[in-house]
VMD Tcl script that draws the C-alpha trace (Angstrom):
set ca {
  {18.26 103.43 -110.86}
  {17.84 102.99 -114.26}
  {15.04 99.77 -113.83}
  {12.51 102.86 -114.09}
  {9.38 102.30 -116.68}
  {10.31 103.19 -120.19}
  {7.70 105.27 -121.33}
  {7.58 104.41 -125.30}
  {7.46 100.75 -124.09}
  {4.71 101.28 -121.46}
  {2.75 103.12 -123.75}
  {3.17 101.03 -126.69}
  {0.54 98.15 -126.53}
  {-2.07 100.78 -126.24}
  {-0.75 102.50 -129.56}
  {-0.63 99.14 -130.95}
  {-4.34 98.71 -130.36}
  {-5.10 102.04 -131.67}
  {-3.62 101.59 -134.98}
  {-4.98 97.92 -135.47}
  {-8.12 98.99 -135.16}
  {-7.62 102.43 -137.31}
  {-6.04 99.95 -139.88}
  {-9.11 97.72 -139.96}
  {-11.45 101.00 -140.22}
  {-9.54 102.04 -143.11}
  {-9.52 98.88 -144.92}
  {-13.16 98.93 -144.32}
  {-13.76 102.34 -145.44}
  {-12.00 101.62 -148.89}
  {-13.83 98.43 -149.11}
  {-17.13 99.86 -148.77}
  {-15.65 103.21 -150.90}
  {-14.35 100.54 -153.88}
  {-18.22 98.79 -154.10}
  {-20.03 102.24 -153.81}
  {-17.56 104.39 -155.87}
  {-18.16 107.20 -153.73}
  {-17.52 107.56 -149.67}
  {-19.50 110.14 -147.75}
  {-18.00 112.17 -145.18}
  {-20.45 111.00 -142.41}
  {-18.95 107.54 -143.03}
  {-15.60 108.38 -143.05}
  {-16.35 110.31 -139.71}
  {-18.10 107.97 -137.63}
  {-15.70 105.03 -138.55}
  {-12.62 107.13 -137.84}
  {-13.40 110.14 -135.50}
  {-11.10 113.47 -135.69}
  {-8.98 112.17 -132.74}
  {-8.35 108.68 -134.56}
  {-5.82 109.87 -136.88}
  {-3.26 112.98 -137.19}
  {-3.83 115.42 -139.56}
  {-1.34 114.15 -141.77}
  {-2.59 110.52 -141.55}
  {-5.96 111.90 -142.59}
  {-4.83 113.90 -145.14}
  {-3.11 110.99 -146.70}
  {-6.06 108.64 -146.40}
  {-8.14 111.15 -148.28}
  {-5.65 111.64 -151.22}
  {-5.42 107.90 -151.69}
  {-9.21 107.45 -151.62}
  {-9.07 110.30 -154.31}
  {-6.01 108.70 -156.09}
  {-8.27 105.38 -156.16}
  {-11.45 107.58 -157.88}
  {-12.98 107.59 -155.41}
  {-15.45 110.55 -154.86}
  {-15.64 112.04 -150.95}
  {-18.48 113.71 -150.73}
  {-20.81 115.11 -148.28}
  {-24.50 113.59 -149.78}
  {-25.17 110.67 -151.79}
  {-23.84 111.41 -155.40}
  {-26.46 111.31 -158.12}
  {-26.62 108.18 -160.45}
  {-23.44 107.52 -162.18}
  {-23.50 108.57 -165.79}
  {-26.17 111.23 -165.22}
  {-23.39 113.71 -165.93}
  {-23.32 115.67 -169.15}
  {-19.70 114.76 -171.01}
}
mol new
graphics top color blue
foreach p $ca { graphics top sphere $p radius 0.5 }
foreach p [lrange $ca 0 end-1] q [lrange $ca 1 end] { graphics top cylinder $p $q radius 0.2 }
display resetview
């Protein structure tokens, strides 16, 4: 007894794969968003489906994007500088 599979260790490699793939997807999203100055929700959803992140991780990602000055929007924003100040 005591030699049974450790559940945490048995599932950890799979968790590492998911974590590394979502990490790569998040990095790609940030790079694209920084280049564009915005990120479409459809880009976010297609790169990171809802089940890929916990609610807290998704909130942190959105918070980080906004903190970096990246607008997360439903449609491509108007040309920059077209807003009145």
